[in-house]
Every structure is written in C-alpha cells, then in structure tokens.
PDB file with one MODEL, atoms N, CA, C and O in Angstrom:
MODEL        1
ATOM      1  N   MET A   1     117.793  94.749  85.447  1.00  0.00           N
ATOM      2  CA  MET A   1     116.910  95.399  85.617  1.00  0.00           C
ATOM      3  C   MET A   1     116.211  95.927  84.495  1.00  0.00           C
ATOM      4  O   MET A   1     116.586  96.121  83.339  1.00  0.00           O
ATOM      5  N   THR A   2     115.115  96.121  85.065  1.00  0.00           N
ATOM      6  CA  THR A   2     114.143  96.799  83.817  1.00  0.00           C
ATOM      7  C   THR A   2     113.162  98.235  84.080  1.00  0.00           C
ATOM      8  O   THR A   2     112.962  98.453  85.275  1.00  0.00           O
ATOM      9  N   VAL A   3     112.784  98.833  83.499  1.00  0.00           N
ATOM     10  CA  VAL A   3     111.856  99.781  83.902  1.00  0.00           C
ATOM     11  C   VAL A   3     110.758  99.459  83.424  1.00  0.00           C
ATOM     12  O   VAL A   3     110.941  99.171  82.241  1.00  0.00           O
ATOM     13  N   ALA A   4     109.357  99.314  83.798  1.00  0.00           N
ATOM     14  CA  ALA A   4     108.316  99.424  83.281  1.00  0.00           C
ATOM     15  C   ALA A   4     106.725 100.918  84.064  1.00  0.00           C
ATOM     16  O   ALA A   4     106.501 101.413  85.169  1.00  0.00           O
ATOM     17  N   GLY A   5     106.053 101.036  82.609  1.00  0.00           N
ATOM     18  CA  GLY A   5     105.013 101.966  83.409  1.00  0.00           C
ATOM     19  C   GLY A   5     105.350 103.440  83.015  1.00  0.00           C
ATOM     20  O   GLY A   5     106.359 103.593  82.326  1.00  0.00           O
ATOM     21  N   LYS A   6     104.761 104.338  83.302  1.00  0.00           N
ATOM     22  CA  LYS A   6     104.803 105.472  82.670  1.00  0.00           C
ATOM     23  C   LYS A   6     104.488 106.614  83.916  1.00  0.00           C
ATOM     24  O   LYS A   6     103.522 106.490  84.670  1.00  0.00           O
ATOM     25  N   GLY A   7     105.345 107.601  83.989  1.00  0.00           N
ATOM     26  CA  GLY A   7     104.926 108.754  84.819  1.00  0.00           C
ATOM     27  C   GLY A   7     105.213 108.315  86.368  1.00  0.00           C
ATOM     28  O   GLY A   7     106.373 107.952  86.566  1.00  0.00           O
ATOM     29  N   GLU A   8     104.464 108.295  87.333  1.00  0.00           N
ATOM     30  CA  GLU A   8     104.338 108.133  88.699  1.00  0.00           C
ATOM     31  C   GLU A   8     104.578 106.694  88.879  1.00  0.00           C
ATOM     32  O   GLU A   8     105.091 106.315  89.932  1.00  0.00           O
ATOM     33  N   ARG A   9     104.299 105.956  88.072  1.00  0.00           N
ATOM     34  CA  ARG A   9     103.756 104.464  87.900  1.00  0.00           C
ATOM     35  C   ARG A   9     104.715 103.847  87.493  1.00  0.00           C
ATOM     36  O   ARG A   9     104.679 102.617  87.520  1.00  0.00           O
ATOM     37  N   ARG A  10     106.287 104.803  86.810  1.00  0.00           N
ATOM     38  CA  ARG A  10     107.679 104.048  86.488  1.00  0.00           C
ATOM     39  C   ARG A  10     107.469 102.992  87.739  1.00  0.00           C
ATOM     40  O   ARG A  10     106.740 103.152  88.718  1.00  0.00           O
ATOM     41  N   ARG A  11     108.419 101.729  87.390  1.00  0.00           N
ATOM     42  CA  ARG A  11     108.828 100.798  88.600  1.00  0.00           C
ATOM     43  C   ARG A  11     110.033 100.251  87.941  1.00  0.00           C
ATOM     44  O   ARG A  11     110.083 100.358  86.715  1.00  0.00           O
ATOM     45  N   TYR A  12     110.975  99.703  88.541  1.00  0.00           N
ATOM     46  CA  TYR A  12     112.329  98.825  88.145  1.00  0.00           C
ATOM     47  C   TYR A  12     111.290  97.426  88.691  1.00  0.00           C
ATOM     48  O   TYR A  12     110.406  97.335  89.543  1.00  0.00           O
ATOM     49  N   TYR A  13     112.013  96.292  87.567  1.00  0.00           N
ATOM     50  CA  TYR A  13     111.628  94.834  88.043  1.00  0.00           C
ATOM     51  C   TYR A  13     112.998  94.697  87.745  1.00  0.00           C
ATOM     52  O   TYR A  13     113.907  95.461  87.421  1.00  0.00           O
ATOM     53  N   CYS A  14     112.790  92.736  88.082  1.00  0.00           N
ATOM     54  CA  CYS A  14     113.707  92.279  87.873  1.00  0.00           C
ATOM     55  C   CYS A  14     113.569  92.086  86.293  1.00  0.00           C
ATOM     56  O   CYS A  14     112.402  92.149  85.907  1.00  0.00           O
ATOM     57  N   ALA A  15     114.632  91.839  85.195  1.00  0.00           N
ATOM     58  CA  ALA A  15     114.432  91.594  83.921  1.00  0.00           C
ATOM     59  C   ALA A  15     113.728  90.302  83.589  1.00  0.00           C
ATOM     60  O   ALA A  15     112.531  90.307  83.300  1.00  0.00           O
ATOM     61  N   ASN A  16     114.490  89.125  83.627  1.00  0.00           N
ATOM     62  CA  ASN A  16     113.980  87.574  83.861  1.00  0.00           C
ATOM     63  C   ASN A  16     112.873  88.092  84.104  1.00  0.00           C
ATOM     64  O   ASN A  16     112.276  88.210  83.033  1.00  0.00           O
ATOM     65  N   ALA A  17     112.068  88.596  85.234  1.00  0.00           N
ATOM     66  CA  ALA A  17     110.743  87.833  85.913  1.00  0.00           C
ATOM     67  C   ALA A  17     110.149  88.478  84.749  1.00  0.00           C
ATOM     68  O   ALA A  17     109.439  87.627  84.215  1.00  0.00           O
ATOM     69  N   LYS A  18     110.082  89.847  83.936  1.00  0.00           N
ATOM     70  CA  LYS A  18     109.148  90.428  83.624  1.00  0.00           C
ATOM     71  C   LYS A  18     109.164  89.512  82.136  1.00  0.00           C
ATOM     72  O   LYS A  18     108.111  89.260  81.551  1.00  0.00           O
ATOM     73  N   GLU A  19     110.303  89.127  81.701  1.00  0.00           N
ATOM     74  CA  GLU A  19     110.605  88.495  80.134  1.00  0.00           C
ATOM     75  C   GLU A  19     110.202  87.046  80.394  1.00  0.00           C
ATOM     76  O   GLU A  19     109.358  86.541  79.654  1.00  0.00           O
ATOM     77  N   LYS A  20     110.823  86.233  81.538  1.00  0.00           N
ATOM     78  CA  LYS A  20     110.587  84.895  81.399  1.00  0.00           C
ATOM     79  C   LYS A  20     109.649  84.154  82.322  1.00  0.00           C
ATOM     80  O   LYS A  20     109.409  82.947  82.359  1.00  0.00           O
ATOM     81  N   GLY A  21     109.114  85.256  83.144  1.00  0.00           N
ATOM     82  CA  GLY A  21     107.907  84.568  84.068  1.00  0.00           C
ATOM     83  C   GLY A  21     108.742  84.532  85.669  1.00  0.00           C
ATOM     84  O   GLY A  21     109.955  84.392  85.827  1.00  0.00           O
ATOM     85  N   ALA A  22     107.674  84.707  86.779  1.00  0.00           N
ATOM     86  CA  ALA A  22     108.121  84.516  88.255  1.00  0.00           C
ATOM     87  C   ALA A  22     108.837  83.225  88.790  1.00  0.00           C
ATOM     88  O   ALA A  22     109.120  83.176  89.987  1.00  0.00           O
ATOM     89  N   SER A  23     109.144  82.176  87.956  1.00  0.00           N
ATOM     90  CA  SER A  23     109.644  80.953  88.328  1.00  0.00           C
ATOM     91  C   SER A  23     110.976  81.129  88.089  1.00  0.00           C
ATOM     92  O   SER A  23     111.819  80.432  88.654  1.00  0.00           O
ATOM     93  N   VAL A  24     111.318  82.192  87.126  1.00  0.00           N
ATOM     94  CA  VAL A  24     112.830  82.504  87.299  1.00  0.00           C
ATOM     95  C   VAL A  24     113.806  83.636  88.087  1.00  0.00           C
ATOM     96  O   VAL A  24     115.034  83.725  88.119  1.00  0.00           O
ATOM     97  N   CYS A  25     112.573  84.605  88.816  1.00  0.00           N
ATOM     98  CA  CYS A  25     112.895  85.278  89.771  1.00  0.00           C
ATOM     99  C   CYS A  25     112.238  85.755  90.712  1.00  0.00           C
ATOM    100  O   CYS A  25     112.064  86.971  90.632  1.00  0.00           O
ATOM    101  N   THR A  26     111.758  85.192  91.676  1.00  0.00           N
ATOM    102  CA  THR A  26     110.686  85.484  92.712  1.00  0.00           C
ATOM    103  C   THR A  26     111.223  86.835  93.592  1.00  0.00           C
ATOM    104  O   THR A  26     112.283  87.421  93.811  1.00  0.00           O
ATOM    105  N   GLY A  27     109.947  86.928  93.910  1.00  0.00           N
ATOM    106  CA  GLY A  27     110.157  87.526  95.410  1.00  0.00           C
ATOM    107  C   GLY A  27     110.572  89.542  94.718  1.00  0.00           C
ATOM    108  O   GLY A  27     111.122  90.288  95.527  1.00  0.00           O
ATOM    109  N   MET A  28     110.322  89.944  93.686  1.00  0.00           N
ATOM    110  CA  MET A  28     110.516  90.969  93.526  1.00  0.00           C
ATOM    111  C   MET A  28     109.342  91.830  93.094  1.00  0.00           C
ATOM    112  O   MET A  28     109.205  91.810  91.871  1.00  0.00           O
ATOM    113  N   PRO A  29     108.339  92.679  93.818  1.00  0.00           N
ATOM    114  CA  PRO A  29     107.197  92.927  93.316  1.00  0.00           C
ATOM    115  C   PRO A  29     107.359  94.124  92.284  1.00  0.00           C
ATOM    116  O   PRO A  29     106.333  94.369  91.649  1.00  0.00           O
ATOM    117  N   GLY A  30     108.397  94.863  92.023  1.00  0.00           N
ATOM    118  CA  GLY A  30     108.636  96.032  91.617  1.00  0.00           C
ATOM    119  C   GLY A  30     109.135  97.316  92.645  1.00  0.00           C
ATOM    120  O   GLY A  30     108.560  97.447  93.726  1.00  0.00           O
ATOM    121  N   VAL A  31     110.381  98.378  92.197  1.00  0.00           N
ATOM    122  CA  VAL A  31     110.509  99.381  93.045  1.00  0.00           C
ATOM    123  C   VAL A  31     110.012 100.421  92.651  1.00  0.00           C
ATOM    124  O   VAL A  31     109.367 100.150  91.638  1.00  0.00           O
ATOM    125  N   LYS A  32     109.936 101.655  92.926  1.00  0.00           N
ATOM    126  CA  LYS A  32     109.016 102.886  91.805  1.00  0.00           C
ATOM    127  C   LYS A  32     110.559 103.352  91.968  1.00  0.00           C
ATOM    128  O   LYS A  32     111.348 103.307  92.911  1.00  0.00           O
ATOM    129  N   GLU A  33     110.641 103.816  90.641  1.00  0.00           N
ATOM    130  CA  GLU A  33     111.589 104.926  90.190  1.00  0.00           C
ATOM    131  C   GLU A  33     112.532 105.658  91.376  1.00  0.00           C
ATOM    132  O   GLU A  33     113.742 105.664  91.602  1.00  0.00           O
ATOM    133  N   PRO A  34     111.370 106.265  92.011  1.00  0.00           N
ATOM    134  CA  PRO A  34     112.266 107.503  92.674  1.00  0.00           C
ATOM    135  C   PRO A  34     112.596 107.063  93.848  1.00  0.00           C
ATOM    136  O   PRO A  34     113.500 107.772  94.290  1.00  0.00           O
ATOM    137  N   ALA A  35     112.295 106.215  94.588  1.00  0.00           N
ATOM    138  CA  ALA A  35     112.663 105.213  95.569  1.00  0.00           C
ATOM    139  C   ALA A  35     113.979 104.616  95.182  1.00  0.00           C
ATOM    140  O   ALA A  35     115.013 104.875  95.799  1.00  0.00           O
ATOM    141  N   ALA A  36     113.910 103.582  93.852  1.00  0.00           N
ATOM    142  CA  ALA A  36     115.309 103.015  93.960  1.00  0.00           C
ATOM    143  C   ALA A  36     116.371 104.331  93.201  1.00  0.00           C
ATOM    144  O   ALA A  36     117.578 104.097  93.254  1.00  0.00           O
ATOM    145  N   ALA A  37     116.012 105.431  92.639  1.00  0.00           N
ATOM    146  CA  ALA A  37     116.932 106.351  92.204  1.00  0.00           C
ATOM    147  C   ALA A  37     117.783 107.111  93.568  1.00  0.00           C
ATOM    148  O   ALA A  37     118.912 107.599  93.619  1.00  0.00           O
ATOM    149  N   GLU A  38     116.908 106.996  94.417  1.00  0.00           N
ATOM    150  CA  GLU A  38     117.780 107.543  96.008  1.00  0.00           C
ATOM    151  C   GLU A  38     118.529 106.015  96.679  1.00  0.00           C
ATOM    152  O   GLU A  38     119.488 105.894  97.441  1.00  0.00           O
ATOM    153  N   ALA A  39     117.927 105.305  96.242  1.00  0.00           N
ATOM    154  CA  ALA A  39     119.338 104.177  96.957  1.00  0.00           C
ATOM    155  C   ALA A  39     120.392 103.927  96.310  1.00  0.00           C
ATOM    156  O   ALA A  39     121.491 103.727  96.826  1.00  0.00           O
ATOM    157  N   MET A  40     120.113 103.918  94.990  1.00  0.00           N
ATOM    158  CA  MET A  40     121.342 103.731  94.081  1.00  0.00           C
ATOM    159  C   MET A  40     122.034 104.842  94.273  1.00  0.00           C
ATOM    160  O   MET A  40     123.206 104.468  94.234  1.00  0.00           O
ATOM    161  N   LEU A  41     122.012 106.132  94.482  1.00  0.00           N
ATOM    162  CA  LEU A  41     122.391 107.395  94.335  1.00  0.00           C
ATOM    163  C   LEU A  41     123.389 107.867  95.554  1.00  0.00           C
ATOM    164  O   LEU A  41     124.531 108.323  95.516  1.00  0.00           O
ATOM    165  N   SER A  42     122.233 107.485  96.987  1.00  0.00           N
ATOM    166  CA  SER A  42     122.914 107.729  98.384  1.00  0.00           C
ATOM    167  C   SER A  42     124.031 106.611  98.502  1.00  0.00           C
ATOM    168  O   SER A  42     124.776 106.802  99.463  1.00  0.00           O
ATOM    169  N   GLY A  43     124.251 105.755  97.924  1.00  0.00           N
ATOM    170  CA  GLY A  43     125.454 104.399  98.267  1.00  0.00           C
ATOM    171  C   GLY A  43     126.668 105.201  98.354  1.00  0.00           C
ATOM    172  O   GLY A  43     127.750 104.660  98.582  1.00  0.00           O
TER     173      GLY A  43
ENDMDL
END
C-alpha cells in the first residue's frame, strides 16, 4: 500500500497499481486515510 494526496484528500492505494498501472492491480480506487486507519486499528 502507498499513500497519495494531501490533507483530507490523502488515500491509500495499491502500490503496484500506482506504479505499474491498473492492469497489475485492479479494483482498488483508493481508501481515505481516516477510514483505513480506523479499519487497521479496530482489528
């Protein structure tokens, strides 16, 4: 996973999709940073 964007626009993306294109990693439009943090920390 990689993070892109600034402020409230920060999102986690599949690093392979970001670097190598959607043909490598499909179906992940990006997860907002607060939602990703909540999901990771509540597990």
